[in-house]
C-alpha positions, 0 to 999 in steps of 0.5 A: 429643545434647542430651537424651540427658542427660535419659534418663540423669538419668531412668534414674538418679532412677527407680533412685535412687527405687526403691532408696530406697522398697525400702531404707525398705521393708526396714527396715520389715520389720526393724522389724516383725520385732523388734517383733513376731516375736522381740527377739533376733537383730538381726544375723541378721535384718539380714543376711537381709533385705537379702542376699536381695533383693541375690541375688535382683537378682544371680541374675535378672541372671545367669540372665535371658538364659538363660531368655530364649534357653529361652522364645523358643526363639531359634535364633542365625545363622551367619556368610553365613546371612542376609547382608542382616540381617547386613550390616544390623546391622553397618552400624548397630551401626558407625554407632552405635559399638557392638559388632555383637550377635549375630543370632537368629531366633525361630520365631514369626510374630508381627512383633517384635524384642528385645535382651537381655544382660548386656553390651553385649558379650554382647548378642543381637538377637532378630528374629521370623520374622514380623517378617522375612516380613511387613515390608520391608527399610527398616521391618526397618532402622528397627526395628533402629535401634530395638533398637540404640538401646536398647543404646547407651542401655543399657536392656538392663542398667537394666530388668533390675535395676530390673524385679527390685523389684516383682517381689520386693515382690510375692513377699513380699506373697503369701508373707506374706499366705498365711502370715499368713492360715494362721497365723490359722486355725490358732491363736489364742494371743497369741504366733501372734496377734502373727506373724500381725498382723505379717506381714499388716502387711509383706503390706499394705506389700509391696503398696503398695511393689509398686504404687509401684515398678511405677509407677516401673518402667512410666514408665522403660519407657515413656521409653526406647521414646520414645528408642529411637525417636527414635534409630532415625530419627536413625541410619536417616534414615528416620523414616517406616519405623519409623512403619510398621513400628509400625503393622504390628507393632501390627495383626499382634500383635493378630491373634496367637492366642498369649498374650502372652510373659513378656519382653513388656517388651523387645519392640519391640511388646507383644502384649497392648498391641496387642490392646487397642489394636486392639480398642478401635478396633474397637469403634468401626470406624463412628463412625472409618470417615469415608467409610463404606467398611468398612475404616479407612485410614491417617489414619482410624486415625490420627484414632482413635488420637488420640481414644482416647489423649484418654481419662482412663481409657486414661491412667491405664491407660496408666500399668501399660503397658511401651509407649507407646500406638502412635499416641503413638511414631507422632506422635513420628515424624511430629514428627521426619520434619517436621523432617528435611524442613527439613534442619536436624536434626542429631544435637544434636537427636536426642531434642528431640521426646520 
């Protein structure tokens, strides 16, 4: 697995950079408070400013799986309830060298799946009813391989902790901005004016840190999706099945009338992004329908997605996406598929095309 080290390096670098920015952010807040709010009680402020984010991250890590279970209304299957799904998950997990996760069914007709948990031994693979209903067995295997790839790469833990940083910065920004605005309207006394100015400085800084840390988290999130796709292609030996699954998932999610869930970053497909991708292509359907038969076939849809992806605006917009564009994921799998046809695709080349 020659390039798995690159994913680990990317994860480590992202965590280090985000943590460095965040610590610097907290130190500046400490300086601003010391300068404008109170010149005493430094030890108290150091303890408060650094302990609260740590407690927040720990709380999110501990309570996160519970919130996912409650928000998705998933139901754990009992042994023997779905023999094919249970056996398939066990076979791929054994081949991956990881413990089989618990399996749960989400009562949702959209085609999707995700994994979550605090550790690899307590992980859950959640599969939507819509995925089991609308995809064939090979496509479902491709999706399972992708999700177990996330477990193999420990994405569940890294993303849970890392995603807390921009959330904290956003909460600080909203809180200090509102407080500063209210304090500015309530009094014009110099002392309170200084406090209001300090809060405005913290609010602006918090918004900047929020955007920067969010970009870091989103980039890592997109990268981990590519690695999980490549892992699925290798572990199942059938990249075409995941290609087909991703196309069906994207189209199926685009038809859903439901608002996207708050845990959509964990899904194999982002419902909001799927709606946007399909809508943008359908707006130009006449342009992309090369044979003018009123239907975009697989090749026409592929060409359309390639053309849409060349847009500078769409490239910039993708910086804030948790998932790579579907077309990029499919093209990666096609490259792997072509290499597999030569018979030279081995474990040490698993991530070469990422």
